[in-house]
VOBA-1610 file (N, C-alpha, C; in pm, whole numbers, padded with zeros to 5 digits, always signed):
BEGIN
Unk+00868+06457+00197Unk+00810+06467+00093Unk+00720+06337+00190Unk+00586+06321+00145Unk+00515+06238+00175Unk+00415+06187+00090Unk+00384+06022+00051Unk+00323+05977-00029Unk+00200+05943+00069Unk+00027+05994+00030Unk-00048+05975+00135Unk-00148+05889+00084Unk-00209+05774+00116Unk-00323+05680+00096Unk-00410+05743+00145Unk-00563+05773+00119Unk-00643+05829+00201Unk-00755+05697+00214Unk-00794+05649+00299Unk-00862+05535+00322Unk-01013+05580+00361Unk-01107+05546+00252Unk-01258+05624+00255Unk-01308+05473+00310Unk-01431+05543+00345Unk-01570+05407+00346Unk-01580+05366+00251Unk-01690+05245+00231Unk-01676+05185+00105Unk-01799+05262+00026Unk-01897+05376+00055Unk-01966+05428-00022Unk-01862+05565-00036Unk-01762+05608-00048Unk-01687+05699-00029Unk-01702+05833+00018Unk-01792+05848+00133Unk-01819+05972+00186Unk-01789+06036+00292Unk-01693+05947+00341Unk-01622+06013+00479Unk-01453+05935+00451Unk-01371+06010+00508Unk-01219+05950+00514Unk-01214+05893+00649Unk-01168+05772+00661Unk-01165+05727+00788Unk-01001+05701+00821Unk-00928+05779+00756Unk-00787+05771+00810Unk-00685+05772+00676Unk-00558+05797+00714Unk-00454+05817+00594Unk-00339+05742+00658Unk-00267+05675+00577Unk-00165+05626+00598Unk-00030+05663+00474Unk+00056+05700+00535Unk+00160+05812+00470Unk+00318+05711+00495Unk+00386+05714+00375Unk+00496+05666+00374Unk+00589+05834+00342Unk+00662+05794+00482Unk+00755+05972+00492Unk+00910+05970+00437Unk+00978+06032+00412Unk+01101+06059+00330Unk+01180+06082+00454Unk+01247+05972+00441Unk+01359+05936+00535Unk+01495+06021+00528Unk+01512+06076+00429Unk+01676+06152+00395Unk+01704+06078+00298Unk+01821+06132+00227Unk+01877+06036+00104Unk+01924+05936+00112Unk+02038+05931+00258Unk+02113+05832+00255Unk+02044+05726+00317Unk+01926+05701+00411Unk+01859+05637+00450Unk+01764+05539+00318Unk+01727+05676+00264Unk+01655+05579+00144Unk+01736+05499+00030Unk+01832+05567-00010Unk+01956+05486-00070Unk+01974+05341-00019Unk+02050+05367+00084Unk+02128+05250+00150Unk+02082+05178+00243Unk+01963+05165+00260Unk+01914+05111+00394Unk+01774+05034+00310Unk+01692+04941+00392Unk+01591+04882+00389Unk+01483+04972+00444Unk+01507+05034+00527Unk+01387+05082+00659Unk+01327+05209+00567Unk+01201+05198+00596Unk+01100+05248+00560Unk+01032+05352+00700Unk+00991+05440+00674Unk+00890+05517+00794Unk+00769+05558+00743Unk+00663+05503+00812Unk+00519+05482+00784Unk+00434+05577+00928Unk+00341+05620+00844Unk+00270+05728+00971Unk+00124+05661+00953Unk+00029+05705+01033Unk-00109+05661+01021Unk-00176+05775+01099Unk-00279+05850+01050Unk-00372+05918+01096Unk-00464+05904+01088Unk-00557+05891+01201Unk-00696+05850+01261Unk-00799+06032+01285Unk-00886+06006+01234Unk-00971+06131+01265Unk-01000+06090+01396Unk-01049+06169+01492Unk-01142+06152+01632Unk-01259+06118+01609Unk-01290+06051+01712Unk-01390+05950+01765Unk-01417+05826+01681Unk-01285+05779+01620Unk-01299+05679+01556Unk-01312+05515+01633Unk-01345+05415+01574Unk-01349+05289+01686Unk-01229+05247+01694Unk-01191+05174+01782Unk-01098+05094+01807Unk-01087+04965+01681Unk-01204+04949+01640Unk-01201+04811+01529Unk-01148+04879+01391Unk-01150+04958+01397Unk-01117+05062+01239Unk-00939+05082+01221Unk-00929+05157+01350Unk-00798+05146+01425Unk-00684+05033+01340Unk-00765+04923+01433Unk-00643+04795+01401Unk-00703+04767+01236Unk-00772+04757+01187Unk-00780+04745+01044Unk-00678+04867+00994Unk-00672+04970+01023Unk-00562+05048+00911Unk-00412+05029+00992Unk-00397+05003+01101Unk-00266+04897+01160Unk-00234+04812+01096Unk-00319+04681+01078Unk-00310+04574+00983Unk-00252+04633+00844Unk-00332+04732+00798Unk-00334+04750+00628Unk-00205+04814+00607Unk-00115+04879+00711Unk+00022+04906+00720Unk+00105+04816+00722Unk+00061+04711+00822Unk+00133+04595+00807Unk+00171+04502+00692Unk+00040+04506+00602Unk+00036+04481+00471Unk+00103+04551+00382Unk+00097+04672+00363Unk+00189+04762+00259Unk+00302+04715+00269Unk+00409+04729+00395Unk+00514+04694+00445Unk+00544+04585+00378Unk+00476+04463+00402Unk+00508+04316+00348Unk+00533+04332+00219Unk+00456+04407+00174Unk+00465+04414-00011Unk+00598+04498-00046Unk+00608+04600+00020Unk+00727+04667-00025Unk+00885+04578+00005Unk+00838+04507+00080Unk+00954+04375+00145Unk+00948+04315+00000Unk+00834+04220+00012Unk+00868+04168-00105Unk+00891+04194-00253Unk+00847+04301-00286Unk+00874+04350-00419Unk+01045+04336-00447Unk+01092+04421-00317Unk+01228+04455-00330Unk+01287+04325-00363Unk+01264+04246-00310Unk+01397+04110-00297Unk+01375+04028-00400
//
């Protein structure tokens, strides 16, 4: 099971990436705080957009940790 977040441009005409939370298995999901996230970049995207998407993943992970405790 994957939960996808599509990242769009401001005019919503183009997908610039996808962030997904991947299912880790029942034991890991129930008994640990570990999460598995993935990023998909389209071909030909510039490095500034990639860095922004990686930063967005860190912010999403920190929000998960903040609301867990």
